[in-house]
N, C-alpha and C positions, 0 to 999 in steps of 0.2 A: 447495345452497338458494337459490332468490331472495332479491335483497334486499328484497323486499317482505314477508318475514316479518319482517324484523329493525326493520323499520317498524312494524309489530304489536307489537313485543318492548318499543320505545320506549314506547309509549301503556301496556301493560303495566306498566311500571316504574314510571310516574308514578302511575298510579291504585293499585299495591300501596303505594308510597311515601306518597299519602296519607292512605289507609287506617288504617296503624300508625303513622305517626311521631307522631301525639299523643301515643302512650304513653308517649314518651321528653320531653313537653313539659307534661306534667299539673302539675307543680309551677308553671311559669314563667306560663301560662294561669290556675290558679287565683290566685295573687298579683298579676295585671293586672287582671283582671277583680273582682276581688275576690267570688271564690264557693269553695265548700268544695274540696279534695279529690275527695272524693266526685263533686260535681255537676261536675269536669270529668271525671270518667269516665264521666259520660254521654254527652260529645260522642262516644266510640267507640260508645256503643247508638245513637242519634240514627243514626250512618251507619252502622251494620249492619243496623237495621231501614229506611231507605232503599233497602238492597241487597235486601233479602227481599222486599219489597212492591212495590219499584219495577222489579225487572226482569221478572219476567214482564210485565205491566201495557207497558212500554214496549218491551217486545219486541215484544208484540201490536201496538202503536200501529205501530211503525213494517216492521211484516212487507212492504208492499207496495212500501218504497221499496228505491232500491239499494244494496248493503249498504255499498260503499263511503261513499255518502251518510251513511248512517248512523253510521257509524265517525269520519267527519270532523266531524258536525254533538256527536255523545258529545264526542269529546275540547277540541269550545268551550265545551260545559257545564262539564265538568272543568276546563277552565282558567277561563272566566268563575266558578268556585264559588269556585276557591281566591285567585282575588283577591277576593271577596268577604268570605272566610275571614280573609285579611291585613288586611283595612281596618275589620271588624269591632269595631262601637266599646264593646259589650257583648254577654253571654252568651247571649242569646237572637237577637241578629242571628248570632251565630258558630254557635250549634247547626242555626238556618235553613240556613248556609251549608253546611255539613257536609252537609246531608240533601240538599240541591239536586247538590251534588256528586256524593252514592252514588248517585245513578239512574244515572251514566254506567256505573257499576263494575258489576254484572250481565251487563246487556247490549252492554257492550263485549266483555266476555271469551267470551260467547255467539257473537256476530257472527263477532267476532274469528277464534275457533274454526271455524268453516264457513268463511271468508276464508281460513282459513290450509290448511285441507285441501285447496281449491280451486286451491293455486297450485303443486302437486305429484303427482307420479302417485302410484296405488294402492297402493302399498309403502313410502310414506314418508309417508304423512298423519299417524303416532302421532307419526313425527318431527317434523312440522312446527307441532302443536299444544306438544309439549314446547319448542320452539324458543320458541313465543309466549310460553309462560307461565314461561321461563323470567326474563322480566322480571318477574314478582311472587317469584320466588326470588333474585335482584338487590337489588330491592328492601328485603326482608326483612333482608337480610345486610350493604347496602353504604349502599344508601337513608334506612332508618332509624337507623342509628346517626351517621351524616352529618347526616339533621336535627336530632337532637337535641344535636348538637355544636355546628351552627349556631346552634339555637336558645339555647343558655347563650352562647354569645359573640357574638349580635348580636339576641338576643329571637328572643321564639317568633313573630310576624310575619314575620320573614326569611326562616325556614322554608317559609312559603306561599309567599311572593314568588317563591323558589327552586324552588317545586314546579311554582306557574303558568308560569313560563319552561319547564321542562324540559315542561310541556304546551302552550304554542306550537310546543317544535320538535316535537314529537311529532306535533303538526297539521299541520305543515307537511309533514315525511317521509311521512306517511300519504295525504293530499290528493297527491304528489308522485308517489309508488314504488308505493303499490298499487292496482294496473289496474282499471280501470272492469269491471262483470260485462259479459256479452255476451246480449243476448235479453232477453226478462223471465220472471219467476217469480210462480208463486202464492205466494200468502200462507198459513205454516204453517196446519197443521189442530189445533189447540190444542185444540179439543173433543174429540176422539176421544182425544190424548195424554191429557189431563183425567183420564180413567177410570183409570190407573194409581193413582190417589188410595184409589182403594176396594181394594187390594190391604193386606192386615194388612202382611204382610212389609215391603213399601215402607216404612209408615209408623214402623214398629217401627226400619228401616236408618235413616231418616231421624233418630227421637228418638234412637238412639246418636249421630249425628255433633251433635246440639245437645247433646247432655249431654256428650261426650268433650271438645268443644272447648269448652261451655261454662267447665268445669270449669278447664282450661288460662289461659282470659281472666280471673278470676276474681283469679288471681295476676300474671299478667302486664301487664293493665291498669294495674297498680297497683306494677310493678315499680320506676320510678325511687324511690318516697318509700320504700319497702323497703329497696331499696340503701343509700340514704343517710341514712335516718330508724331501721331497725333496724340494717343490719346495719356501718352507719359510714360507707359511703366518699364520697366527696368527691365533688360535683358533676360533673366532669370524669371521675370513671370510668365511669360509664352508658355513656357510647358505647362502648366499648372491652367491655363485659359484654354489651351488646346484641349487638355481634360474636362475641361467643362464642356467643350464642342462636344468630345467621342461622347459624353454621358447622355446628352442632347439627343446626337444622332439615335442612337438606342433606343430613347423614348419614341422618336418621329417616329422612325420605323415601324416600329409595334404598334402605335397611335395609327399609322396611315393605314395597314396592314387592317385592322378592326373596321376602322371606317370605309376600306372597300370592299369587305365581307360583305357588311351591310347595305351599301351604295353606293355604287362605283362613282356613276353620274357624280352628283354630289361632290363625292370625296375626290373628284378628279379637279373639279371646279375650284373647292374652297380650300384646297392644297396648293393650288400654285395661286391664288390670289393672297393666302397667308402669305405665304415664302417674299412675295414682291412689298405686302404691306410691312413685313418683319426689315426686311433690307431698306427701305424707305425710313423707318423709325429708326435704327442704327443711326442712319444718317445724322439725326439731331441729336444723339449721345455720345458722339467721338470723343467730347472732352470731358467726358464722365467717367471713372475707371471705374466704379461698381458698377455702371448701367452697361458699361460695354462689354465686363465677365456675364451679365446677365442676357444682353442683348447676343453673346457669343454661340451663348449656348442656344437661345432661342433660335437663332438661325441654324444650327444644327437639327434641331426639332423639324424645323419646319420645312428645312430643304429634302431632310430623308423622311417626313412624311406623305411625301409624294413619290417614289419607290414603286411602293406596290399598287397606288392607283394608276398610275404610268405603266407598268409591266403587263396588270394582268388587262390595261386596255389594249395593248398592242397585241397581246396574246388572245383576245375575243376575238380581235378584227382579221389574225391572221389566217383562220379557218383551218385548213390541213396541214399547214407550212409553219407553225410553234416553235419548231426548235431553232430551225433560222432566224424568225422572228424575234426572237430569245433575245440571241447572240446580237444580232442588229442592233438590239437596245442596247445592249452592254456598249457594243461599238457607240452608239449617240450619247452613251454616257461622257465616255472618254473624248466625243468629238467637244462635247458640253466643257469639257475640263478644258481641252486645247483653244477655244475659242473665247473662252472666260478668263483666260491668262493671256490672251493676245489681245482681247479689249481692254482689261485694264492696264496692261502696259501700255499701250495706246494712249489711255487716258492721262495715266501719268507724264508720258513722254510728250505730249502736244499740250500740256503744260495744266490739265487740269487738277492735278496734285491728289495726295490720298485720300484725302478729305471727301471729293468729288464720285467714290468708287461706289460708295453704296446708294448713291442716287443713280447714276448709271446704273450699276447693279440691278436696280429693282424696277427699271424698264424692261429685262430681258423677259423674266417669269413675266412679266404683264403683259408681255407679247405671246407667250404661250398660254396664259388665261384665252389672248384672245382666238386661239387659234384651237384652245378648247372649245369655247363656244360653237367656232365654223363646225371642227369634227361633228359634236353633237348634233349642231343641225343639220349636218345629212344626212347622220344616223336615224333621226328623225322621220326623213322626208323617204327614206329607204329600210324601214322597219323591217319587210321579208326577207330583203339581203342580209343583215344586220342578224336576224335569229337564226336566217342560215347556217353564217359563216357560226354564229357563238356553238351553235352544235355540231359544227365540223369539228373544233376546237375540243371541244366539251368529248 
């Protein structure tokens, strides 16, 4: 594979780390900035909403620029945003810096995927995309636990300084290794693609993604205080447990892909149902340390096993607009992130406590399961339309 792909992977690693690392720093941020844990959790919501709203707007605004220029500019925004996070004197400034940083997220992955496929032959395009997205996977597996450990040892600001340094490296390697485009290109025809939002099955698919990941983030956003204040782990144990979550995520992601390749509809239903059951089971073992370690890993597997079925379902319903549908599903993931963090904070703020989060969170993917049943029922009533759309997508 071209070395330029690994430059894109470096950028994806940095962006993935800065999105999720705050989950391992909530207690330090809350104490230092004198806000509640629930308020600190909204820093995750702010980032996710920035991705959700910023990605289509920023992609449209940069549509006529050379893609390499866009990627380098996005990494500069990412780096400056993390520097602002490290220097933030108060909660409001940190929130603004997080939102600014988030603007680079969705557009980087969208443009980066196009660049990645242009670097290889027709028979290796999917592999090229997967290599770039490996950066996001490694960020969850290694970057987030490492950032949580660094925050514990040297303060949460040190973590953002480190991520900013990753941004500098990624900017340099992308500018150096990613080749410039040849010739001119037309701006994307967003107006035509946005008609996909008029398709009920696409909207139901996006709703499943929002609810599925909304439930997971209701718990995962507050995993640090759950593990330390409810289960009784020491602060130093959080990073290794987050590593277990990352391993589970990789296993679940691969398993979900295989299940979806075999039979998509059962995979869609079973993965959502399993996620709800795993979260409910977590509520039963909160006071049992080793069971919680196992439950955290299984939560990662169950959550990311839903990724491939949800993504493939939306793409099949999108017909002739798969690109926009795919980006909207990434936005739906981040909207679920934001809503989950908000819901968890609301439960804590209204007296439910950290121990109630798995139970409340389990209801959210359970509702996604209900939406999936509804969507499949509609699809069976209109089989000809579904086949026609699937053919158009293929």
